[in-house]
N, C-alpha and C positions, 0 to 999 in steps of 0.2 A: 241304200242308205234308209228306205221307208221305214224298216224294221227298227230302226234304231230309232227314228224321227218318233215311232210311238211311243216307244222306250223312253225319251227324254220329254215327250209331253206328259209323262207321269199318269200311266192308266192303272186302274184302280185292280184289276181282275188278275190274280195271279201274279203279282208284281215279283217275285222271287224265282219263279218258275221261267218270267219271260226275258229278265234279266239274265240269268244265267245261260239260256240260250243264246242271248244276243252277244255273250260276252264269249261263248265258245265259237259261234260264228266269227266272230271277229278275230279269233287269234287262229283260226282254220285259215282266213284271208291274209293273215301277216307269216303264215308259215308257207302258204301255197301260190301266193300271188307271184305271178313273172314279171308284171307291173310296178315299178316303182310307184305310180300314182298310188294303184290301190290298196300296197301296203302301207303307204304315209297316211290315207285316208283312214285307212284301219286303227291305226295307231295313234290318231288322232282321236277315233272315237273312242279309246281304251283309256285315254287320259281323262275324257270327260267324265267316264263313268267311274276315273279307280278312285273318285275324292268320298262319293256316296257310297260305293258297293267296293269299298277296299279288301273285304277279305274274298269275295270271289274273283277278283282282277286279279288279288294276289297270288292264286293259288292257282290261276289258268295260264295268268298271261308271261307270269316272271320270266320261263324260261326263253320264250318266244322273244319277250323284250331284251334279255341278255343277249341274244344269236341276230337280232337287227342292230347292238351296238360293235357287233363282231363282224357282220357283213356290209352291210348299210354305210359305211363312215366316208363316204365319198360324199353323202347326201347329207347336210346339216340340219334339215328341216326336221326329218324323222329321226334323227341322233336326239334333237333339244324332246321332240315329242317321246319320244322314250325313255328319256331322263328326267323328266318331268312326271312319268306316271310312274316309275321307279320310286321318284322323291313321296309321291302321294302314297302310296303304298307302305315305305318304311316310318315316315315319316308321322308322327304323333299329334301333330298340331292339325287341330279342328276348326274351321269357318263358323260351323254352325251354332248356335246357342242350344244349350243342353237344359232341361229343367232342373231344378234345384234336388229334384229326389234320383233322378239318376245320374246327377253328375259323379259321383264316386265310382258307380260302376263302371261308369261308359269311359272315364279316365285308366280304370284298371285294367279294362278289355283291351282299349287302343296301345298302353305301354306292352302290353303282351303281345301284341299283334305284333307293333313295331320288333320288339327284339328278337320273335319267331323268325320273321322275314328278313330281319338283318341277317339272324343265323345261316338263313339259307343261303343266301345272297353270297359270305363271305364264306361260305362252307370250299368253295372253289375257287384259290387265293388269286387265279389267272381273271375273276372279274375283278377284283381292287385293281391289279395292274393295268387292267384292259381302261376302268376309269379315269387310272391315274394318266394314260396316254392321251384319253381325250382330253385332260385339261390343257393338254397343250395346244389345244384348237385354240386361234383365237375369235374363231364366230362369237358372237355373242349368247346365239341361241344354242350353243352347245357350252360354252364354258362355265356359264352361271348357272345353269341347271345342275351341270356336273358337280358345282363347287356345294351346291344346297344338297345333292345325295351324299356327297361323301363327310360334312358337318353333321346328317342326319344317321348316317352309320356309326361315326364317333362316338355320338350321342348316346344310343343305344346300345353296343357294346364296344367301349372305347379301348380296353387293355389288346383285345383282339386285332382289331382294325390297326391299332399302333404298331402292333406287330408284324402285322402284313406290309405298312407301309415302310417300315423301318429296316426289314431285308429286302424289298424290290429296290430294283438300281435306280438311284437321281430320284428316287421318290419323294422327298425333304425337299428336294433341291427345285423339282418341280412346283412345289406348292408355294414355294417362295416366289417364285415369278409373279403371284398372284398379288404382291402388294406393288408391284411396280407396274399392274396397270393403270390405265390411263382413265378409263370408265371407272368411277365412284363406287356404283354399285357391285361390281365385283370386286374392288379392294377391300370395302368394306365386309363383303360377306365373305372374303378371302382371310381376314381379319377374324373373325369368327371362327373359321374353320381352323385356324392355328392355334386359337383359343382350345378348342376342344381336342388337338393333337397333343399341344403339349402339356394336358393335365396330367399329372403325375407320374411323369415320366423320364427322367434327367438324360438319357442316353440321346431322347428328340429334343430335347432341351439344348442341349450343347450343338448338336447338329445346326438348328434352327439359329443360334444366337451365333454363330463361325458362319451362316450364309448371308452375314452382315443385316440381323435384324434389326438390331437396336439403330443404326444409322437410319435404316427405311421408317422403321416408328417413330422415332425422336424427330423425322422431317415431317408425317402426317403430322403430328400433334402440333410441331409450328405450323404448317399450314392450316391446321383448321381451329389455331387462335388459342392455344395454350389452353388455360384453366377457363378461358370464354367461348372454345369452341362446344362442339355439341356430344351425341352419343358415338360418335365415332372415335372423339378421343378417350373417353370412359372406357370402349374395347380393347383400343391399343395399350392403357394403363394396365386393364385387366391382363392381357397378354406379356405385358414386362413381369409382372407380378409371377406370373405363373414361370417366366424364365428363368428372374433371381430368386425366387425365393429357396431356400435348403438346397442352396446349388452353389456351391463354393465357387468351381471352375469360372460359372459365368458371371457372379462378381467380381473375380478377378478380373476377369476380360473386360466386364463394362468399366470399371476403375482406371485400368489400363487402356483402354482406349479414350479416355478423358471425354467419357460419358456426364459425368456426375457436372462438368461445369456446364452442360447443357439443359441442367435440372433449373439452376439460377433464374431463366426468365419465367417460367412457371409459377415463381408465389410473387412477381411484381403485381399487385393486386390493389395495390394504392388504398386510399382511405373514403373512397366510395359506400357511402351508405344504401345507395339504391341499388346497387350492382351482384346482387347475391340472387342470382336465379336456382331453382332448385337444381339445374343440369351442373352448376357453376360449384354449387356446393358440394355433388358427388365426385367430381372430377379432384377436387382438391382434398378434397378427401383421400382420395385413390392416391393424389401424387404424394400428399403424406407418408401414406402407408408404406410407398413405393422409397421413401428415405428410409423410413424405420427398417424397409427389410434390408438393406444394406449396410445399418450399423445396430444392429439386432443383437442384444448380448447373449443369444444363441449360438453367435459365428464362431468362425475362430479369431482369436482374441489378436492377432496379428493384422488379418483384413478386415477387423473393425477399426482398429488404430488407424490404419493408413487410409481410410474411406472416411473418417471424422477429421481428418489432418487435410484430407481433399476439399473437403465441404467447407473447411474454414479458410482454407487459401483460396477460394473460387468466389469467397462472398455467399455461398449459399446457407451459412447460419445467422450471418448477420442479415438475413433478408427475413428468415424464420423469426427472426427477435423481433423485427420492425413490424410482423402480422402480429405476434405475442403481445406487443403493448399498443395496438391501433386500437381504433374506437369501431363501434358498428360490427365487429366481427361475429357472425352468427356462434352461437353455444359450441357446436359440437365441433365445428372447425377451429375454435379456440381450446376445444379441449384436446386435439386432436393434435393443435399445433404443439401444445404443452410437453404433450408425450413425446412428441419427434423430436423436440429441442432436446428432453430430457435425454434420450439415448444418442443424439449427436455429441453432446459433453460428457457422457457415463465417462470417469477412468481416462479421459484425454486432460491432459493438465492446460493447452493451450487455448481449449475451446473452454475450461471450465474458468481459467483467469478471463477472457474474455464476457462471457456472461455473466460474472461477478461485476462488470465495470457495465454493464447496459444499464441505462437511468429511464425510468418513465417519464412519457412526454407531461409531466404536471410542475405545478408550479407552487412551492420549490419543488426543483426534480428529486425523485425518489429512485433507489435501487430498486431493480425488475425485481430482487429476492424478496423484499420487502411486500412489497405489491402484492406478489402471489401470495409471501405466508398470510397477508391480511385476508385474502381471499378464503385461505384453507380453514383460518379460526373462526371463520364467519359462516354461522350454521343456516344462514340466508342461500347461503351459495348453492349451486345444485350437486348433489352428493359425488356424482361422478367428475364435475369439477376438482373439486377437492382431493381426490384422489389423485388426479394428474398433480395439482399440485405438488401433492407428499412427494410422487413419484421422481417429479422435477427436481425437489430438493435434497432428494436422498441421491439423485444421478451427480448433482452438485457436489455432495460429500463424498462420494465414492472415489476411494486411493487419492484422496484431496486434502493432506496434512494442512496445507497452507490456509486452504477454506474453511477447516473444522477448526482450526485456529483464530479465523475472524470472525467467525460466529459465537463460540465462546467468549471471544473477549467483548462482545457487545455485551453480556453481562458481567464482566468486573465493574466493579468500584471506579477506578480510574477512569474506563472509557462512557460511562454511561454520560449520556447528555443532561446535564444539571438544569438546562431550560427546559426543558421538556419538550421542544417545538416540534423534534424529530422524532420516531419512534424507531427504533432500532427492531433486527430481526430476533435479537436473544429476548426484548421485553415483550415481542410479539408471542414467542415460543411460552413464555413464564404465562403470561395470560391465555393462553389455550390451556396449558397445563393446567388452571389452579379456577378454569370458568365451570360453569354447571350444567354445560354440553357434553356428554360421554365420548361423542365423537370427536371432539375437537380436544379434550382430554387424551385421548388415544391416539391423534394423530401429530399433537405436540409432544407427548412424549417417545413416540418413534422416532420423530426428525430430532429430538436432541439427544438421541441414541444414537443415533447416523454422525453427531457431530462427535461423537465418543469411541467411534467404531475404530478397534485397531490403534490408539491413539493416547498410550500413558500419559504422555504430558496433560492433554487438554483434560486427562480424568482426575488429575492434582491439581490443573486451574480451576475446574468446576466446583471443588470444596472451598473456594475461598469465595463463590457468592452468596450473599448475604440479600435475604428478603425480609422488610417492611410489612408484617402482620395486622398491625392496627397501631395507632396513634399512641404513644406512651408506653408499649412495650417495645422489650430489646430486639431487635432483626434475629432473625432465624436464617441458617443455613438452609441452602435449597435442599440438601440430603433428609435434611431433619423434617423438612416441610412435605416430601415424599413421602415420609414414612409416615408422618400422621393425619394424613388423606388417607394413604394406604390402610390405618388403623380405625379409622373413624367407618370404614365400608360403607356400608348401605342409610348411613346415617343423614349424609346428607342429600336432600330432593336431587335427582339429577335428570336430563332429560335425555331418553336413549336406554340402552341397554343397560343392565344392571352389573355384571360384570367386565365389563369393555372397560373402565375407567382402570377399575384397579389391574385388570392384566396390561394393561399400556405401563402404570408406574410399577410393575414388576418387570417388565422388558426392559424399562431405564433400569433401573437399578442392578438386573444383572448386567445390564452391557456393563454399565460403569463401574461393578465391583470386580468383574472378571479380568484378569492380569494388572490387578491394581492394589497391593498390600495397603497401601496406607488409606484407601477408599474405604478398605473393608476393617481396619482400625476404627476409620471416624466412624463407619456403620455400627461396629461391634460398642463403640462408646456409649451410645445410649442404651442404658442398660433395660428399656421398656419394649428393643426391637425383638433380640432372642423370645422372651415370653411369647409375644405376639406371634413370631412363626411355629414356634413349638406349638400353641394352642390353635393356630390352623390348621397344623399338618395333624396332629392328634384326633380332632372331631372326626364325627362321619356326618356328610353333609350329603345332599343332594347331587344328582349327577352335573349340574351346572356348576357348580363351587367346586368341584373334584378339579378343574383345572388351574384353579386358584391354588389350592392344595399342592395340585402338582409344581407350578411356579413358587409355592412359598419354598417348600423342599429344596427345590435348585438354588435359591437363594440363598439357604442355609446352608447346602452342598457347598456353594463357593465361599461362603463366607469361612467354613472348614478348609478348602483346597486352599485357597490362597491367603489364609491366616501367617502371619511372620511370629504368632506367640509373642508380642509385646504387651499386649493385655494380658496379666494374670490370673482374672477371672472368668476369662475368655478363650484360652489357650485348645488347641486342635484337641488335644485328647479330653480335655474337663467338658468341649460340646459334643462330642463322639459319647461319653458318658452321659451327657444329656439325653440324647435323643436314643441310647439302646434305655434308659428308663422310662421315660415319657412317652416315645412314640415307638421305637423297637427297629432295630434295623432292616427287615425284611419288610414291616411297612413302611418304614419310610423311601425304600425303594420302590416299593410297589404303585406308591404314590408320586415317587418322581417319574415313573414311566406313564404316567395318565398324559404328560405332554405331546410326546410322540404317537401316541396310540389315540388322538383327536382327528376328529375327520376333518378339519379344516388346517389342521398342521401339514397333511402330505399334502393339498391344493394350493398352501401359501408356500411351499418348498420348490416348489416348480420353476415360478418367473420370477425374477426381482420386482413384476411390475404389479402393484396392488389394485389387483383388478376384480373387483367384489361387485355381486349381482346388488347388493342392499347395504348397509350399515350395521345389520346383525352379524353378518359375517365377515365382520372386519375385526379380525380377533389376533392373527399373527404376522407377525411379519418375516419377509424372504432372509433377511440378515440373522434375526434371531432364530429361527431353526436351525441354521447353521450353527450359531455358538450351542445349541442343544445338543446337538448332535456330537460336537466337539466336547462338552464337558459332560455328558451323562455318565459316559462307560468310566472317566476318570472320576469322577466324584463318586460312583459303584466302590472304586479299588480302594480311594482314601477312607469310605467310612470302614470298610473291612480290614484297613491297615494297623497292624499295630505300632504301638509308641517308638519300639526301635527300628521298624522301617522308615515309620515317619523323619526320624534323626538319619539314616542315611540318606532318605532321600533329599532331605536339607542340604547336608551335605556335601551329595552330587550338584543340586540346585546351587550353591556357592561356588566349588569348582567351576560350574558352566557359567557362572555368571562373571568369575573370574576371566575364565578365558574369553567370552563376549567383552568385559571390557578391555584384554588388551587386542584382541582383533578391532574394535572401535576405534583405539589407540593410533593403530596403523593405518585404518582407511582413513583417519583423520590426517595422519603424516602423508599418506598417500593423494589426499585432497589438496593438502596444501603444496604441496609438492609439483602437484598438476598445475595448480592455478599460477604458480611461480616460475612453469614451464610456459602458459601461455603468454604470462608476462614476458618471459625473456625472447617469445617467438614473435610475440606483438613490436617488441624492441626492433630485431632482428629486421621484421618487417620494415619497420619504420625506416631504420639505417639503410635497408637497401633503396628505399626509395630516395631520400637522400642522396646518396652516392648517385643514383641513377641523374635525381635532376643536377647535381654538381656536376658529372660526367658533361650531362647536355651543356651547361654551361661554359665549361670548358671549352667542349667545340665549338658552340659558338664563336666566341674570344679568340679562338685559333685562327677561326676563317676572317674574322672581323681583322686579325691582325697580319696578317697575309693579304688582305685588300687593303689596309692601311701602309704596307711593303710597297706593294704593286704601284700604288699612288704615286708613293716616295719617289719610286724609280721613274717614273712618268715624269715626274716634275723635275727630278734630277737630269734626264736626258733633254729636258725640252729648257732647261737653265743652261746644258752643256752648251745645248744649240745657238742660245742666244748671246753668250761667251766668244764664240765662233763668230759669229757675225761683229760683233765690238771690236773685238781684238785681231781685227787683218788678217786672220787665217796664219796667226804665227806657231799654230800647232799644226800644221799640215803634213806631216809624218805621222801623226796622233790619227790612224786611220779610224774613227768613231767605235773607238774601245779596245782596235788591234795594234798591240805593241810592237816595237821592231825585234824589241826580244823575244816573243811569240814569233815571230817569223824565221829569225835565228834557230831558234827550238826548231821550228819543222825542219827545216834543213838537216839538223842533227839528225833526227828521227829516221831523215830519210837515209843518209849516209849509212846511221846504224843499220837502216835494212837491208841495203845492197850488201853490207858487209856479211849478214848474216845470209843472204844468198848465195856469196861465194862459197861459204864455208858447208853450205847444204849441197852445193852442184858439187864441192869436191869430195864431203861422205858421199854421195851417189855416186863418183865415181869408183871411187874405191870400193863399196859393196859391188859393183857391176864386175871389177875386175876379180872380188873373192869368189863370185858366182861362176866366172868362166872358169876361175881353178877347179871350184869342186865340178863341173861337168868334167872337164880332161881327167881330173882325178877317178872321178866314176867312171869313166869310157873305160880307163885305162886298167881294170879288174882283172884279174887272173881267172879265176872258176865262172864258167857262165853261170851257174845257180844264182850265185851270191849278186852276180853282176845286173840279171834279169830282178832281181828282189829289191836291190838296192833304184835300180834306173823306176822300177814302176812306183816305187815311194817317193823318188828325188824327183819326178817329171812334175809330180801333182803338187809338191811344194813350189818347184822351179816356176812352174806355171801362177802358183798364186803370189809368189814372189813377182813376175813379170809384170800380173796384173797391178799389184800394187805399185812397183816404180812408174807404171804407165802413169796412173793417178796420181801419184807425187809429180813427175814430170809435168803433167796437163796442169797440176796446181801451181809449180813454180814458173811455168809460162806466165799462166794467169798472174799471179804477182808481180813478175817483171811487167806485164802491160799493164797493174794496175799503178807499179812506180813510175813506169816512164808517163803515165796519166800526170801524176800527182806533179813530177818535175816541171812538163807542160803548163799545169794548172797555176804550180809559184814562179813558173817565169812571167806568165799573164800576168799573175799578181804583181810582181816586182814591177813589169811594166805599167800595170795601172797605178802603182804609188807613185811612180817617177811621173808619170804622165799628169797627176793631181799634184804632186807637189811643183810643177811647171805651171800648170794653171792658176795654183792657189798664189804664186808669185805676182803672176799679172796684175797688178793694182792701178792702171790708167783709164779701168771703163766704169763704164756708168752704173749704176745703180739696178737698173734694169737688167743688166747682161749680167751684173754679180747672182742678182735674185735667180737668175735663170739656173745659171751654174750651180749655185748653193743646190738646187733642188736636184738637178742630175748628178750632184757629186752625193745626196746625201742618198739618191735612189743606187747609184754604183755602191754605194758603201754597204747599203743593205744586202745588195746582192753578194758583197764580199766575206759578208759577214755570213750568210747563209752557204758560200762556196766553202768558206774556212770551217764552217761548221761539220759539213759533209765530210772536207779532208779528214775532221778529225775522226769521225764515223770510220769511214773507210781506213784509217792507220788503225783503228781497235782491231777490224776486224780482221786487216791484216796480220797484226802480231795473233789475235787469236788462230788465225790458219797456219802460222807457224808454228804455235805451241801444239797444233793438231800434227804438224808436219814431223815434228820432233817426237811427238809419239808412235806415230807411224815405224820413223824409224827405229827409235828403240825396238817395238813388236818386233821388227825386220830383222833385227841382231840378234833378237830370242832364237827366233824360228832360225834362222843360219846357225847358232848355236845349238840348239837340237839335231839339226840335220846333222852336223859335225860329229856330235857324241853318238848318232845312231850309227854314220856311216863306220866309224870306231868300233863302234861292236858289231857291224856285217864283218870287218875285216879279220875280228879275231874269232869269228864264228867259222870264217873262209879256211883261216890256218889250222885252227882243230879238226875239221871236217880233214882237211889235206891229212894231216897228222896220222888220224884214224883210218884212213884208207892205206896208206904204207902200211901201218901194224897187218892190216887185213891181208895184204898181199902179200907178206912174207910168213903170216899162220898156215895161208893156200899151199905155199913152195913147199912148207915143213910137211903139210898133210900129204902133196902130192909124191914126196919121196917116201913116209910111211908106208903109202897105199901100194906104190913101186916094191916096197920091201917086204911088203906082207904076200903080194901077190907072186913074189918067187918064189918065198917060204911057202905057199900054198902048193905052186908046180912041183916044187922037188918033195912034196909031200903025196902028191898024185892027183889031186882035185881036179876038177876042169875049172877054167877060168874063161869069162868069158871075154869079147875081143875090145879093142879099145872104140871104135867106132860104135858100137852099140851101146856102149856106157855114154858114150858125148850125145847122143839123138832124145837121150830123157832130158827131163827137166832137170833144173838146179838142186829142189826138192828130192828126187831120186839121187840124185848124186850124193846129197847128204845122207840117205838111207842103207845105201850101198856102199858109203864108207864107214857106218858103225855096223854094217853086217858080217863083214868080215870080222871084227872085235870078237863079234858074239860068236861066231865061228871056234875063235882062237880059244876063246872060253872056254868052250865046248871039248876042243883037241885038249 
């Protein structure tokens, strides 16, 4: 390695030639050395040269280094050196400082080298799969350089490397294991690797998400301290944005996995003024952007609304509003928070209602909307913040008719605070609308237009607003004041753009008058408005004024299209004639087209958020561009229509309005019925609850009554015992509840059982005799065939009958045994009662003896009670068995009857068969006689006839055939 030391020392003579030779020798050693130590030292030397002599090492050594990765996997040290060398070759990061003059050229050259070497490396896809397999090694010296090399490959040629990893088996899964590495360096570089891997590739994003990436990344963020964490938190948030942005599948998975709830602790920042480091600001900015990704207006509406509801339910929206109203928050964080809250509440009624209830921590407390509007109309506030507040106000009113009504109501005379202590939202909007700042005019006009968007009721209500212009003059309507300011034009000295105020007012008037004939009538009622508009449109002005001319043409077209012809001087036909005379229809349509052809129109129509680089670009509103797109073609048709077509269209409109009225009427009826049904359902549910409560109360009362009954019986028994002691045992015959009548009844039942037993025995004997008679009759059958069939059937049935008889006999025997037991128990009871009576008659004994006897008697009486209960149970069982025996006897009788009928049928069959046999014998005898007569005739005729012995030796079928042959011969003769 002496030659290498010379090179490392920086010899001046011929450096390029010397280094090229050195690198060539090192590559030869790597390729040809048999000792692992020599190869390892050579690769280490190449690594040290690879940063300074990147091109030479890359050209000569890349193939040998890849071969080392394939063959020397057992040695982690040489694998680590090879991976580091490849990383130095491919990566564009340079540690040495470059002069300012050569900086641009060097960066271009390094980028070109990196992409070229990356292309060489990934030309063989096996190299990337080999690198992925090396990442499975747990050794730090292998895994870490492998992660850095793969990250550099993705940075150079991302789409190609992504495709190779996507098709390799378990490629993405291997990379996901890096997030679970206990070594923070590898884990953090693994996050950077996944950032490059998931960039602009939806398929890989889905795989990474379903490999539990969300869970692991959120765990890392919480472990690092959420927003207070370092750059690792920033990298994890960037990776989360890559996975979720424009990926509906991952967004749905994120929501269903309840990961939105885990975002709430990110925004628990408190009111600390000193705790806003640069890294914390960056982290919180990325966190807010991640929330906006989930509720972006460009997402599908269903997914956005479900995420918005989840954010409200978990308290995330409340936390964001806390930051919004907190003090000491940096300006860029406050701006991004306002934008985030805007999109969380946009189009979601629950969130909009909550936002309307938020108050700022001031004295007295003011609504958050009012505080934000104060910032919007204040020209001292930053432009970006004012745009964010306008966007928040627009999102609050988007599809929120309730909020629109609340804003408009603050302008009406009945709701304005007479004391003037508090400022309302309507007053702030009017103040901004008529201030000398053109940007405030535009923002207030657009905000007020959103309060009227798609809400005809509020458009009519806003016509009632009256403004006091100066002391002593009568009040002027808001509509009239807007047209007055519009007609003044540039006469008023304003700060900002020249046309911004007029554009804002024209957008407000167009929104106000569209779909509202009453507002059109009010506008046309002022005789100065139409001449002003026609004058503006007819003039030939510069490019800046062309936009104002287009908006004036749009306003005049709206006044024609939504005109209900209530004013004779400004009916539709007259206004069209006026346009044709003073402007010309073609010129009018051309001026109308100036709006959609403006360069800022297309920019504003892309996204709802008013995002402008500077105030001069703040011309169009997103919702207004929709209105222009909707009305431009309609107004063009209306200008060219004749009066007859207008009449037909008005008739169609009237019929449609009538139809809509009918539909709305039925809708209201259905709503009322639904409300009634809901009330009835609530009543039913309450009645059910009451019923359940009453049933539980009844069961409790029943149990209490039963307890009282048991207590009463116990007391009754105790009182009975006391009466026995006091009455000198005069009721000895009454054995603790057992009356003599009960004993007599038991005797009668026993006698009945005996009688029943005798009857059953007599029936059994009768059945036995019947069975024996059947047997004898069956054996005396005449025909052997019939007797065999009958015996085969009867034997089975007789065997079954025998089994049944055996069971019946056993049951009768068990009953007789039980009856004898009952008789003995009865005798014992009688003896016990007599003994008890005798013991009761003895009265001369002392009280102690009486007490002992009474206890004995009570014990005996309880035993007797138990025995009598057992006897009753046994009697019931015997009666049940008796009924069962009767049923069995009935079934046996039915079987005997069936056997008898079958026997009769067999006898009839036997007699029939005998008759048939007799008939056959007669026929055979006749046939024999005929055969003999025929033979005799044949002999007389001279034909040979066979002997009888040969005929008898054949089968019966041959006899039949021969019996037929003579007939044929006779026929032949």
